[in-house]
C-alpha positions in Angstrom: 61.7 125.5 96.2 62.9 122.5 98.3 59.4 121.9 99.6 57.9 122.0 96.1 60.5 119.5 94.9 59.9 117.1 97.8 56.1 117.3 97.2 56.6 116.6 93.5 58.7 113.5 94.2 56.1 112.2 96.6 53.3 112.6 94.0 55.4 110.8 91.3 56.4 107.9 93.6 55.5 104.5 92.3 55.1 103.1 95.9 51.8 102.5 97.6 49.6 103.9 99.2 47.8 106.0 96.5 44.6 107.9 96.1 42.1 106.4 93.7 42.7 109.2 91.2 46.5 108.8 91.5 46.4 105.0 90.8 44.0 105.5 87.9 46.4 108.1 86.4 49.4 105.8 86.8 47.6 102.9 85.1 46.6 105.2 82.2 50.2 106.3 81.9 51.3 102.6 81.6 48.5 101.9 79.0 49.2 105.1 77.1 45.6 106.4 77.5 44.0 103.1 76.5 40.3 103.8 76.2 39.5 100.1 77.1 40.8 100.6 80.7 37.7 101.0 82.9 37.3 102.0 86.5 34.2 101.5 88.6 34.3 103.6 91.9 32.2 102.8 95.0 31.9 104.1 98.5 31.9 101.2 101.1 31.9 102.0 104.8 32.7 105.6 104.0 35.9 104.5 102.1 36.5 104.9 98.4 37.0 101.5 96.6 37.9 101.3 92.9 37.7 98.3 90.5 39.9 98.4 87.5 39.6 96.1 84.4 40.1 96.0 80.7 36.7 95.6 79.0 37.4 92.8 76.5 39.7 90.8 78.8 37.3 89.8 81.5 34.1 87.9 81.9 31.5 90.6 82.4 28.9 88.1 83.9 31.3 86.9 86.5 32.3 90.5 87.4 28.6 91.7 87.8 27.4 88.6 89.6 30.3 87.1 91.6 32.5 90.0 92.4 30.7 93.4 92.6 27.6 92.4 94.7 29.6 90.7 97.5 32.2 93.6 97.4 29.5 96.3 97.9 27.9 94.4 100.8 31.2 93.7 102.8 30.7 94.4 106.5 34.2 93.5 107.7 36.0 96.3 109.5 38.5 97.8 109.0 38.1 97.7 105.2 41.4 96.8 103.5 42.8 94.3 101.1 42.9 91.5 103.7 39.3 91.9 104.7 38.2 91.9 101.0 40.2 88.8 100.3 38.6 87.0 103.3 35.1 88.1 102.4 34.9 87.7 98.6 33.7 84.3 97.4 36.3 84.1 94.8 39.5 82.0 94.7 42.8 82.9 93.2 43.2 86.4 94.6 46.7 87.9 95.0 48.0 91.1 96.5 50.1 93.5 94.5 52.2 96.5 95.4 53.6 97.5 92.0 51.8 99.4 89.3 53.5 97.6 86.4 52.6 94.2 87.9 49.0 95.4 88.2 49.0 96.5 84.6 50.3 93.1 83.5 47.6 91.3 85.5 44.9 93.5 83.9 46.2 92.5 80.4 46.0 88.8 81.4 42.4 89.2 82.3 42.5 90.2 86.0 40.3 92.6 87.9 42.1 95.0 90.3 40.4 96.1 93.6 41.9 98.9 95.5 40.8 100.6 98.7 42.0 104.2 98.7 45.3 104.8 100.7 45.6 101.0 101.3 49.1 99.5 101.3 48.3 96.9 98.6 45.8 96.2 95.8 44.0 92.9 95.1 43.8 91.2 91.7 41.4 88.4 90.7 41.8 86.5 87.5 38.5 86.2 85.5 39.7 86.1 81.9 37.5 86.0 78.9 39.3 83.3 76.8 38.5 83.0 73.1 39.9 79.6 72.2 39.6 77.4 69.1 37.8 74.2 69.8 39.8 71.0 69.9 39.4 69.5 66.4 40.9 67.0 64.0 44.5 67.5 62.8 44.8 69.3 59.5 48.5 68.9 58.5 49.3 65.5 59.9 46.4 63.3 58.7 46.2 59.7 60.0 44.2 56.7 59.0 44.7 54.9 62.4 45.0 56.3 65.8 43.6 59.4 67.7 42.6 62.3 65.5 42.9 64.9 68.2 45.1 68.0 67.5 46.6 70.7 69.6 45.1 74.2 69.6 46.6 77.7 70.1 45.8 77.7 73.8 48.7 76.4 76.0 46.2 75.7 78.8 44.1 73.4 76.5 47.2 71.7 75.2 48.5 71.0 78.7 45.1 69.7 79.7 45.2 67.3 76.7 48.7 66.0 77.6 47.8 65.5 81.3 44.7 63.7 80.3 46.7 61.3 78.0 49.6 60.9 80.5 47.9 60.8 83.9 51.0 60.5 86.0 52.8 62.7 88.6 56.0 61.9 86.8 55.1 64.4 84.1 57.0 67.6 84.8 56.7 71.1 83.3 59.0 74.1 83.5 57.4 77.5 82.9 59.5 80.1 81.1 58.4 83.6 80.0 60.0 84.7 76.7 59.8 88.1 75.1 60.9 91.6 76.3 58.1 93.6 74.7 55.4 90.9 74.3 55.9 88.2 77.0 54.8 84.7 75.9 54.6 81.6 78.1 56.7 78.6 77.2 56.5 75.2 78.9 59.2 72.6 78.8 57.6 69.2 79.4 59.2 65.8 80.1 58.9 62.6 82.2 61.3 63.1 85.1 62.1 59.3 85.5 63.0 59.0 81.8 64.3 62.3 80.3 68.1 62.9 80.4 68.7 65.9 82.6 71.4 67.2 80.1 68.7 67.3 77.4 66.2 69.0 79.7 68.7 71.6 80.9 70.0 72.3 77.4 66.5 73.1 76.2 65.7 75.2 79.3 69.0 77.1 79.1 68.6 77.9 75.4 65.1 79.3 75.9 66.0 81.3 79.0 69.0 82.8 77.2 66.8 84.3 74.4 66.7 88.1 74.4 64.0 88.9 71.8 61.0 91.3 71.5 58.6 88.4 71.1 58.2 84.8 69.7 55.4 84.6 67.2 55.2 80.8 66.8 56.9 77.6 67.8 58.5 77.4 64.4 60.3 80.6 65.1 61.3 79.3 68.6 62.7 76.2 66.9 65.0 78.3 64.7 66.1 80.3 67.7 67.2 77.4 69.8 68.4 74.8 67.3 72.0 73.9 67.0 72.7 74.9 63.4 70.3 77.5 62.1 72.2 77.8 58.8 71.3 74.2 57.8 68.4 73.5 55.5 67.4 70.5 57.6 65.1 70.9 60.6 66.6 69.8 63.9 63.5 70.0 66.1 60.4 68.0 65.2 57.2 70.0 65.1 53.9 68.2 65.6 50.3 69.1 66.1 49.4 65.5 67.4 49.2 65.0 71.2 49.7 61.2 70.8 53.0 61.8 69.0 54.3 64.1 71.7 53.2 61.6 74.4 54.9 58.7 72.6 58.1 60.8 72.3 58.0 61.7 76.0 57.7 58.0 76.8 60.9 57.4 74.9 62.8 59.9 77.0 62.5 63.0 74.8 61.6 66.6 75.8 58.7 68.6 74.5 58.3 72.4 74.2 54.9 74.2 74.2 54.4 77.8 73.2 51.3 79.7 74.0 49.3 80.8 71.0 50.9 78.1 68.8 49.2 74.9 67.8 52.6 73.1 67.1 54.8 71.4 69.8 58.5 71.0 69.5 60.2 67.6 70.3 63.9 67.3 71.1 66.3 65.6 70.4 65.2 64.7 66.9 67.2 62.7 64.3 66.8 62.7 60.5 64.8 59.5 60.7 62.4 61.0 63.2 61.1 63.3 60.5 60.3 60.2 58.3 58.3 58.5 61.1 54.6 58.7 61.8 52.6 57.5 64.8 50.6 55.6 62.3 53.5 53.2 61.9 53.1 52.3 65.5 49.4 51.6 65.3 49.9 49.3 62.3 51.2 45.8 62.5 54.9 45.7 62.7 55.5 44.3 59.2 53.2 47.0 57.6 54.8 49.7 59.7 58.3 48.6 58.7 57.4 48.5 55.0 56.0 52.0 55.1 59.1 53.4 56.9 61.5 51.8 54.5 59.3 53.1 51.6 59.7 56.6 52.9 63.5 56.4 53.1 63.6 55.0 49.6 61.3 57.7 48.4 63.6 60.4 49.8 66.6 58.9 48.0 64.6 58.7 44.8 63.5 62.3 45.2 67.1 63.5 45.5 68.8 61.5 42.8 66.3 60.5 40.1 66.2 63.8 38.2 69.9 64.5 38.6 70.6 60.9 37.3 68.5 61.7 34.2 70.4 64.9 33.6 73.8 63.2 34.1 73.0 60.3 31.8 71.8 62.5 28.9 74.6 65.0 29.3 77.7 62.7 29.9 76.8 59.0 30.2 74.8 57.8 27.3 76.4 54.3 27.7 74.4 53.6 30.9 71.1 54.0 29.1 69.7 50.7 27.5 69.7 51.0 23.7 65.9 50.4 23.4 65.3 53.3 25.9 67.9 55.5 24.2 65.9 55.4 20.9 62.7 56.6 22.6 64.7 59.2 24.6 66.2 60.6 21.4 62.8 60.8 19.7 61.2 62.6 22.7 64.1 65.1 22.9 64.4 65.7 19.1 62.6 69.0 19.2 63.7 70.2 22.6 66.1 73.2 22.2 67.4 73.2 25.8 70.2 71.1 27.4 68.9 68.5 29.9 70.0 70.5 32.9 68.1 73.6 31.9 65.1 71.5 30.9 65.0 69.8 34.3 65.4 73.0 36.2 62.5 74.6 34.3 60.2 71.7 35.0 61.3 71.5 38.7 60.5 75.2 39.0 57.1 74.7 37.3 56.3 72.0 39.9 57.3 74.2 42.8 55.2 77.1 41.4 52.2 74.8 41.1 52.7 73.5 44.6 53.1 77.0 46.1 50.1 78.3 44.2 47.9 75.3 45.3 49.0 75.8 49.0 48.2 79.6 49.0 44.9 79.5 47.1 41.6 78.5 48.9 41.3 74.7 49.4 38.9 73.9 46.5 40.5 76.2 44.1 44.0 75.1 45.1 43.2 71.4 44.4 41.8 72.3 41.0 44.8 74.5 40.2 47.3 71.7 41.1 45.6 69.1 39.0 44.4 71.1 36.0 47.5 73.3 35.9 49.9 70.3 36.0 48.0 68.5 33.2 47.5 71.5 30.9 51.0 73.0 31.4 52.7 69.5 31.0 50.9 68.7 27.8 51.5 72.2 26.4 55.2 72.1 27.2 55.6 68.7 25.4 53.6 69.9 22.3 55.6 73.1 22.2 58.9 71.2 22.3 60.1 72.7 25.6 60.5 69.3 27.3 60.2 65.6 26.8 57.5 63.2 28.0 60.0 61.0 29.9 61.3 64.0 31.9 57.8 64.9 32.9 57.3 61.4 34.3 60.6 61.6 36.2 59.8 65.0 37.7 56.4 63.9 38.8 57.9 60.8 40.5 60.5 62.9 42.3 57.8 65.3 43.5 55.5 62.5 44.7 58.4 60.9 46.5 59.2 64.1 48.4 55.6 64.4 49.5 55.7 61.1 51.3 57.7 62.7 54.2 55.3 63.1 57.2 57.1 66.2 58.1 56.4 69.2 55.8 59.8 70.8 56.8 61.8 67.7 55.8 59.9 67.3 52.5 60.7 71.0 51.7 64.4 70.4 52.6 64.5 67.4 50.2 63.0 69.5 47.4 65.5 72.3 48.0 68.5 69.8 47.9 67.3 68.5 44.5 68.1 71.9 42.8 71.9 72.0 43.5 72.1 68.3 42.8 70.7 68.8 39.3 73.1 71.6 38.7 76.1 69.5 39.8 74.8 66.6 37.6 74.7 69.0 34.6 78.2 70.2 35.2 80.1 67.0 36.1 77.7 64.1 35.6 77.8 61.2 38.0 80.9 62.7 39.6 78.9 65.8 40.4 76.1 63.7 41.9 78.4 61.7 44.1 80.2 64.9 45.1 76.9 66.5 46.2 75.9 63.3 48.1 79.3 63.2 49.8 78.9 66.9 50.8 75.4 66.1 52.1 76.5 63.2 54.2 79.4 65.2 55.7 77.0 68.0 56.5 74.5 65.6 58.2 77.3 64.0 60.2 78.1 67.5 61.6 74.5 68.4 62.4 73.2 67.8 66.0 69.9 68.2 67.8 70.5 69.8 71.2 73.9 68.2 71.1 72.8 64.7 70.1 73.9 63.2 66.7 71.4 63.9 63.9 72.2 60.6 62.0 71.7 58.4 65.0 71.4 55.4 65.1 73.6 55.1 61.9 76.2 57.5 63.4 77.2 56.5 66.0 76.1 53.0 65.1 73.5 51.6 67.5 72.1 48.4 66.0 69.4 48.1 68.7 68.1 51.6 67.8 67.4 50.6 64.2 64.1 49.1 65.4 63.1 52.6 66.5 64.1 54.4 63.3 64.5 52.5 60.0 61.9 49.7 60.7 59.7 48.2 63.4 60.0 44.9 65.1 57.1 43.0 66.9 56.3 44.5 70.4 57.7 41.4 72.1 61.2 42.4 70.7 60.8 46.2 71.1 61.7 46.3 74.7 64.3 49.1 74.8 64.0 52.9 74.4 66.3 54.6 71.8 69.8 55.1 73.2 70.2 58.3 71.1 67.8 60.0 73.6 70.0 59.0 76.5 67.0 57.9 78.7 67.5 57.2 82.3 65.8 53.9 81.9 66.5 52.1 78.6 64.2 49.2 79.2 60.5 49.6 78.4 59.5 46.3 79.8 60.8 42.8 80.4 61.7 41.0 77.2 61.2 37.6 78.8 57.7 38.3 80.1 56.7 39.9 76.8 57.5 36.6 74.9 55.5 34.5 77.4 52.2 33.2 76.0 49.7 32.0 78.6 46.4 30.4 78.1 43.4 30.9 80.3 43.9 27.6 82.1 47.5 28.3 83.1 
């Protein structure tokens, strides 16, 4: 009985060496009898040699032309993993002595070569990569500047970044996240600029994650952000390589996730979500105008409809008499109070927006335009709402769409609903109470520990140039202090202002 038990333990051992059949069985046990696990067996120099691979994960041409023919004709003796590595005309080979590691390598697109009863196996990476071609950005459209967008392949994305920032100062930290489905994450930064506290905070939060898998960078952002209960996004997501590179040059940190076309940027302030790289490519006065316009648009989007509700419910005295007459006429047949009327129209706008986003592109555009016109006219004729409120709701919706970040635009639209309710309950006092609550909340929010309202809080006058507006390049000589960069000066302000002619 003791001899049988010892024999059983030996056969079930996970340590090399193995027979070909034993290794094949162990791999099948790991893959749960996966039918795509293939094994090709050869006899070379009177020794059995097996090649393991997963059919759809490897390049068949490279296997049949570059690996198998040289392997079959190897003359080196004794035949083992060292001899094969020296003789095969393939680079990137590595030795393995663990069955689970071999299985992971096979999933990643490797071929495993094993000589029967050898101490180690060999793996060569020859993956068949199906990648989307680099194309124009779909969600962050630009008039000026590069049109290149990230793809779902982290290798392609890293190649684009390295191409745009050809410097050894660019550093990356590789992290594997996911217990059941491991996914590669890269933290990227410029070593001479990025604050080490920011870098280590991002790395530590990612390394501390204990999850089955991470589907997308948007999910990763929710997992590592400071205040996940807040409606405001705290990590900027972008699909534009030039925006990431510009942020890295300002001392920020980027996070890339394999299989996701969006990159995270930290730290991010509230004003970061209202900026666009197009502002940089424009002349400074044009860029400043557009940035200020977006900030004003966000304020209008939040308070315009609530102000209408508050004025008609409690504060008729603030409405000019000439406008009050037309308001009375337009609302003469409306049976609902202003707050309910506004909420119904806001809900209608959100339904049209969501339907347009989910339908196919051509149908969605038609649905948004035709649906808005038809339903708006029908609502007015039926007496459900007034003409003036439709104009106000449309202006509020348009203002929210000016945000370059989809996440920030959605957050603004969500905030509008409780603000309308507060306005309907307490008028202007309700609006100011809601705004006070909103400001207090934003003062408490941070992005990887950095203030969310910077440079307004804490006040950094020099950083206003990098947030609310733009100054000419000769005056934009410092990097944002909110990022805590190691080097705050971009270039010499004195030399930037010097103008030299060709004869000087």
